[in-house]
N, C-alpha and C positions, 0 to 999 in steps of 0.2 A: 476776872477770868484768866488773864495772862500772868498775873503775879505768881511768884513762887508759893506764897501762902495759899492762894486759891487752888493751885495744882496739888499742893500738899494735902489740903483738906479733902479734895476730891479723891486723892489716892486712898485716904483712910475710909472715906464714905463708901467708895465703890469697891475697894479691894481689901480693906482691913489692914493695910500696911502703913506704918508710921513714917517710913523713909523710902525714898527712891534708891535703887541700886545704881552703882556707878554707870554713867552714860545715859540712863533712862531720861532723866529730867533735861539734860542737855539736848537730846534728840527731840523731845517733845517741844521744847522752846523753839527750835528751828522749824519744826513742822507747823507750829502756830504762826510763824512768820511767813509761811507759804513756800519754804525752801525745800528742794529735793535734798535728801539726807542719805549718806552712806555710813552705816553704823557697823563697826567691828567691835563686838563685845564677846568676852569669853563665854563658853558654853555654861549654861546654868545661871546666867545673870538676868533672866527675865526679858528676853526679846519680844515674846508674845504680848506681854503686858503693854508694851509701847503702842502697838497699833490697836490693841483693844481699848486702851485708855483714850487714844486720839479719836477712835470711832465714836466713843461716848461724847467727846467734846464737840465734834462737828455734826453728829447725828446724820451721817450720810453713809452709803454702802462702802465697805472696805473690801478690796479684792486682794487675796494673798496667793501669789504664785508659789507653789510648793512642789518639791521633786518627786515625792512618793505618796501613793494612795494610803499606805499604812500610817505615814506621818500625818497626812491630812485628816484621816479618820480619828486618829488619836487626839489631835488638836480640837477637832469638832466636838468629840466626846467631852473633853475637858472644859471647853467654852460653855457647852450646854449644862454641864454639871455646876458651873459657876453662875448659871442663870441666863446666859446668852442663848436663848432658845432660837432666835432668828439667825442661825448659823448653818451653813450647808457646805458639803464638799461635792463639787461638780466633777464626777469621775466616771470612768468607764464601767463602774459597778452599777450605775443607774441604767435601767432599760430605756427604750425609746420614749415611752410615755412619761416616765419619771423625769427624764432629761428635758423633754418638751415642757412639762409643767414648771420645772425650775426656771427655764429660760423665759417663759411667759410671765414669771413673777419675780424676776431678779430684784426689782426695786423694793420688794418686801423683806429682803434679807439684809442684815447688818454686816455680816462677815461671810465672804464667799471664797472658799479655797478651791484652787484649780491648778492643773498641771499646764506647762507650756504647750504640750501637744493638744490638749483640749482647747486651749485658748486660741490655737491656730486654726481651728475649724471655722468655716465660713459662717454657719448659722449661729455659732457661739459668739464670735467676735461682733457680729451685727447686733446681737441682743445686748451686749455690754455697751454698745454705742448709744443705746437708747436710755441708759440710766444716768443719774447725776452722781457720778463716781467721786467719792471723797478722797480716796487714797489708793494708790497702786503699789502694793508691797511685793518685793521679790525676796522671799525668804531663802536662805542658803544660796545667796547670790553668787558665791564662788563657783557654783555649777555652770555658770555661763561660760567660763573659760576652762573648767576642768572637764566638762561633759559636752559643751556645745559643738566644738569643731569636729569631733570624730565619734560621738556616741549618741547624743540627743540634740540634733541641730535645731530643733524648734526653740531651744534656748536662745539661739542667735536671732530667731524670728521675733523675739520680744521687742527688738528695735522697731520693727514694722507695726507690731501691735500697739506700742506706745504712740507712735506717729498717727495711726488710724484713730486712736481714742483722743486725739488732739492734745497730747502731752499732759496727762493728769499729773498731779503731784506724786512723786516717787519716793518710796522708802526702801532702801536696800540694806539687808541684814545678813551678817555672817559672823562666825566665830574666828575666822582666820582669813586674812588677805594681805599680802605684802603690798608695799606702795606701788610696785610695778603692776601687780594684779589689779589693784584698785583703778589705776589709770587705764588699763586695758579694758576693764568692764565699762567704765564711763565712755570710752571711745566707741566700743561696740554698740552701746545703747544710744549713742549720740546725744548725751545729756549735757546740760549746762546748769548753772546756778545750783551747784551741788556743794553742800557742807559735809565735811568729814568729821565723824566722832569716833575716834579709835582709842581703845583701851588695851592694855597689855594682854597678850595671849597667854601669859604665864599663869599656870594653875599650881600654886606652891604646895597644895596639899597632895599632889600626885607625885610620888617618887618615880624616877626614871631609871630604867635598867635595860641592858642588853645581855642576854645569856648566850655565850658562844657554844655551839654544838658540834661534836665531831662528825656525826652522820645522822641519817634519819632516825635510826633507832635511839641514839642519844637524845635527839630532839624530842621524841615521843616520851622517853623516860623522864626527861626534865619537865615536860608538860604535865605528866601524871603526878610528879612530885609536887609541882606548884599547886595544881587545882585541889589536891588532897590536903594541902596545908593552909591554903588561903581561906579566908572567910568569904562565903558566898554573899551576894551573887556576883557573877563575872561574865565577861564576854571574851571569846576567842575570835579573832579576825583571820580570814583566809582569803587568798586571791583565786582559789579554785573551789567551785561547788562540789566537785568530785572528792577532793581532799577533805572538805568540811564534813561531808557525809561519812567518809571513812573514819575520821577522828571522832566524830559523834558516836559512832558504833563502838570504837575502841574505849571511849570514856564510859559508855554504858556498861561495858563488860568489866573494865578494870577499876571502876570507882563505884561508890554508893550514891553518886550525885544524879539528880534528875537533869538530863541534858537533851536538847533538841537542836537540830540544824535549822537555819533560817536564811533562805536565799530565793532567787527568782524562779527556781524550778518548782517551788511550792505554789499551789493555787491560793487565791486571795483568802479563802475560808481558813486554810491551814495556817497561813501567815498571821491572820487575825487571831486565831486560837492560840498559837504559840506566843505571840506578843503579849496577849493578855494573861496567859499563864505565868509568863515571866514577870509582868508587872505586879501580879497578885501573889508573888513569892511561891508559886507552885513549881517553878523551875529554878535550879541553882545556877545554870550555865547555858548560854546561847553560843552556838558555833555559827557565826554569821559571815557572809561576804560583805565587803565594805559598803556598797550602795545600800543594802538593806539594813545594815547596822544603823544607818542614819535614822531609821524609823523607831529605834529603841530609845525611849526617853524615860529613864528611871533614876531617881535621886540617889539611891543607896548602893550603886554598883561599886564594889570594892576593888576590882582589878580588871585590867584589860590586857590581854596577851595577844601579840601578833605572831601567829604561826608562820606566816609569810611576811617578809619585809614589805612595807608599803611602797608605792611607786613614787611618792613625793612627800615632802614635809608638811604641806598644807593638809593633805589627807590624814597624815599621822596625828597632827594636832587636833583635827576634828574628831578622830576616832578615839583617842585617849581621853578626850573631853567628855565622853560618856561616863567616865568614872568620877566618883567623889563630888557629885553635884550638891550633896548635903554639907560639903565643907569638911568632912572627916577624912582622915588619912586613907589614901588609896595608892595603888601602884600600877605602873604601865611597863610591860616587859616585851621586848622583841626577842624571839628565839631565832638566832642567826646561825646558819650552816654555810660553810664556804660555797660560793657560787649560787646562793639563793637569788641573787639579783638576776640570774639567767632567766628565771621564770618571768620576772617583770619585763626584761628586754624582749622576750618572746611575745608576751602579751601586747607590748607596744607595736611590734612589727606586724602581728596578726590583726590588730585592730585598725590599723591605718592603711587605706588603699595605696598601692604603689602606682607609679606612673603608667605602667602597662594596663592595670585594671581600670584606671580612670579613662585612658584612651579608648579601651575596648567598650566601656559603658557608653561613652559619648558617641562612638561610632554605631552602636547598636541600641540606642535608647528606645526606639519604638518597640522592639521585641523584648526588651528587659524591664520596661518601666512598671509593669504590673507584677514582677517577680518579687516574692516576699523573702528577703534575706537581709540581714543587718547591714552589710557593707553596701548592698545595692540600694537599700532605703536611704542610706546616708548620701550616696552619690545622686540619687533622685532629687534630694533636697537641693543640692547645689545646681543641678541642671535646671530644675523647675524655677529656681530663683535667679536664673540668667547669669550664673557664673560661667565665664568662658573656660575652655579646656585648660589653658595655661593658668588662669586664676585658681581653678580647683586644684591643679597639681601643686601650685605654690602654697595653697592653704595647708595641704597635707605635709609638704616638705617642712614648712615652718613648724607645724604641730609636732612632727617627729623630732625636730631639733630641740624644741622646748621640752618635750617629755624626756628626752635623753639628758638634758641638763638638770631637770627636776630629779630624775632618778640618781644621777651622780651626786647631787646634794644629799639625798637620802643615804646613799652608800657612805658618804663622808661622815654623816652622823653616826652610823653604825660602827664605822672604823675608829671613831674618835674615842680617845681614852682620857681626855681632860673632862672638865665639867660638862655633862650632857645638856643640862638646862641652859648654860651659857651658849652652847653650840646651837640649840634650837632657837633661842631668843635672838641671837645675832643674825639669823636668817631673816628676821622681821625688823632688823635694825634696832633691836632693843639691847641694852647692856644689862649684865647681871654679874654681881660679885659677892653674893651672899650664900655661897655653898656651905652646907652643913650635912649632918649625918642623916637627914631626911630628904636631901635634895636628889641625889642620884648615885650611881655606882661608878662614876667616871673619874674620880679624883683620888689620890692618896691624901689622907688628912691626918693631922696630929690630934690625938685624943688624950685627955688626962687620965690618971689612974682610976678615978671614980667612974668615969664613963666606960672605960675598958672593963672594969669589974662588974658594975651594976647593969650596964646596958647590953654588953656583948660577952661578958664572962671571959675576957682575954687575960693573959698573964700580965703581971705588973711591968715586966721589962719590955713588953711589946707596945711601943708608942705609935708606930705607924702601921696601918693595916690597909691592904688593898680593898677597894670598895666592893669587889665581888664577894669577899668573905663576909662583909657586913650585910650585904643583901642575903647571902646564904643564911646568916644567923637570924634574919628577920623571917625567913621562910618557916622557922620553927615556932613562930608565935603568931596569933591572929592580929590583924591590923586593928587599930582603934576604930 
């Protein structure tokens, strides 16, 4: 059962694959030994198969904490399509009776997807206490530090959930986490006996580019040029739902592409409809905000464009990782206009409560505790979990400091004119020295005559070309 051959045979018997992808077998071996595992595997390398495989091995319920309903539902649909009928997503889409029925029959499901918010509900966590849990999976585990402190604090409550469930075996999965982030997550969850399996975040089939724009009109013109020349499908990321809607309308008017916006202002029915239209190739392009782009899992996305600069490198790696999961050539482009970082700075300031708001809330808790508003809900979490006034203030001060540092690292990447891939990978303590004409637009590179003539149609006496020109030449031909 524990031999490589046995696992290999089961892989073929259960899933029809002859070989494990990098990291899968190593993680499964550690899980078989009863270890907690933190897996950092690039997007598209089969993280779902790991816990699906392990569930078949141990024949016990697997709980998967997942950040988005759309992502959960997509994974449930896939698992059921593959024959795992005893799979459920325990979400707010279930009505009272449906939820009660699921909770009363938890032990009948093999795979249970759930959000941290649902898992924090008293009736839910008590029901999970009563089943023989085989594995507790935290998918997209980077959300604990990216969203927990100032957006979705129930991610921080996973520590208490794990403790209440008597420390079941834990599997943490993400496509990107620096060594610092990994340590922070382990400390937050108060875990020990953890084995780390980390693979390179490098996706060599994704070309990296930054297009510098003079103003908003120039940015929109460059965007129109790109989407008209690139091979569909693609994703454009935005930091503003309002701008995502505006650009969606522009693209509908100025192009022949089928385009839809995808963000939190849409109801679940429309998000589900748009996602499945995109998956079934009825849409060419999605204009998505970052959180909801996570729910889009399509193998043949050829390009990812960031209309707004991301707030941190971890998010950027996650988002461009939606492209080229089939292994074919793809491209990731940031459209940067001077002072674009101002939007991100403003979002950071607006999302994090300052000292005066924290003090006011603590002084007026009784009158404010039932008020529904994002920042107040956030403060309610800290108050209800017995954080002192000073502790809560310090949490947000530290969070503000960290996010400013993360944004500065992202700005550093955008301003960088050397090899962009090397810059990204160095952030994760990886080295890279294999720059070529499919890597990025960040270096000047010597090309021989045949490359200049055949690939880019440049004059014979031009041996050194700026990589912005090379990217521009690629715009005129579809990617492979």
